[in-house]
C-alpha positions in Angstrom: 4.0 -0.4 21.9 4.2 -4.3 23.2 0.4 -4.7 21.8 1.8 -4.1 18.1 4.9 -6.6 18.5 3.7 -9.5 20.0 1.0 -10.6 17.3 4.0 -10.2 14.9 6.1 -12.6 16.9 3.3 -14.7 17.9 2.7 -15.0 14.1 6.1 -15.7 13.4 6.1 -18.5 15.7 3.1 -20.0 14.7 4.4 -19.4 11.0 7.4 -21.8 11.5 5.2 -24.6 13.0 3.0 -24.0 10.0 5.8 -24.4 7.4 6.9 -27.7 9.0 3.8 -29.1 9.1 3.1 -28.3 5.6 5.8 -29.0 3.9 8.8 -30.6 6.2 7.1 -34.0 5.4 8.6 -33.0 1.6 12.1 -34.6 2.9 10.8 -38.0 3.9 8.8 -38.8 0.7 9.2 -42.5 1.4 7.3 -42.3 4.4 3.8 -43.3 4.4 1.3 -40.4 3.7 -0.7 -41.7 7.0 2.6 -41.3 8.9 3.1 -37.8 7.8 -0.7 -36.8 8.1 -0.7 -37.3 11.6 2.7 -35.9 12.2 1.5 -32.9 10.5 -1.6 -32.6 12.5 0.9 -32.7 15.7 2.8 -29.8 14.9 -0.2 -27.8 13.8 -1.3 -27.8 17.1 1.3 -26.1 18.2 0.8 -23.4 15.3 -2.2 -22.9 16.5 -1.1 -22.4 20.3 0.3 -19.2 18.5 -1.9 -18.2 16.0 -5.1 -18.0 18.0 -3.5 -15.8 20.2 -1.7 -14.0 18.0 -5.0 -12.9 16.4 -6.5 -11.8 19.6 -4.1 -10.1 20.8 -3.6 -8.7 17.5 -7.5 -7.6 16.8 -7.1 -5.0 19.7 -4.9 -3.0 17.4 -5.1 -4.3 13.8 -8.1 -5.2 11.7 -8.8 -8.3 9.9 -7.3 -7.2 7.1 -4.4 -6.1 8.1 -3.8 -8.9 10.6 -4.0 -11.9 7.4 -2.0 -9.5 5.8 0.9 -9.6 8.5 0.7 -13.4 8.2 1.2 -13.4 4.6 4.0 -11.4 4.7 5.5 -13.2 7.6 4.6 -16.8 6.1 6.6 -15.6 2.8 9.4 -14.8 4.7 9.6 -18.3 6.4 9.0 -20.0 3.7 11.5 -18.5 1.6 14.2 -19.2 4.2 12.7 -22.8 4.4 12.8 -23.6 1.3 16.3 -22.4 0.6 17.9 -24.0 4.3 15.9 -27.0 4.8 14.4 -27.8 1.4 17.3 -27.0 -0.7 15.6 -24.9 -3.3 16.9 -22.4 -5.4 15.5 -18.6 -4.4 14.9 -17.3 -7.9 14.4 -13.5 -9.1 11.1 -14.1 -10.0 9.9 -15.0 -6.6 11.3 -12.0 -5.2 9.6 -9.9 -8.3 6.3 -11.6 -6.8 6.7 -10.9 -3.2 7.6 -7.5 -4.1 4.0 -6.8 -5.5 2.5 -8.3 -2.5 4.6 -5.4 -0.6 2.8 -3.7 -2.7 -0.5 -4.9 -1.5 0.9 -4.1 2.3 1.3 -0.5 1.3 -2.4 -0.3 0.0 -3.9 -2.2 2.9 -2.1 -0.5 5.4 -2.3 3.1 4.1 -4.8 5.6 5.8 -6.9 6.9 3.1 
């Protein structure tokens, strides 16, 4: 059971770091671009420290397409919370509809045909 859960937990932590590395600087638009690039690289290091083991461990129980799908769903969940709580953006109904289509993709990828 832990082999199924560990990759999801590690990918979740990885995605939190990734989201801050990619989008956290948007609240600091007056900071020099080179500065935010270097800070983002520093944050991305920690992302990789969780992402690489997540995929190594996860590949024992999931195939590559399934791992990527899990990662994308986690990314959308983390980013949704981040954009609302950190960036103070509104979550709109059409975002939810789009995410539901992605969930439908999850069904097709994980379904045993």
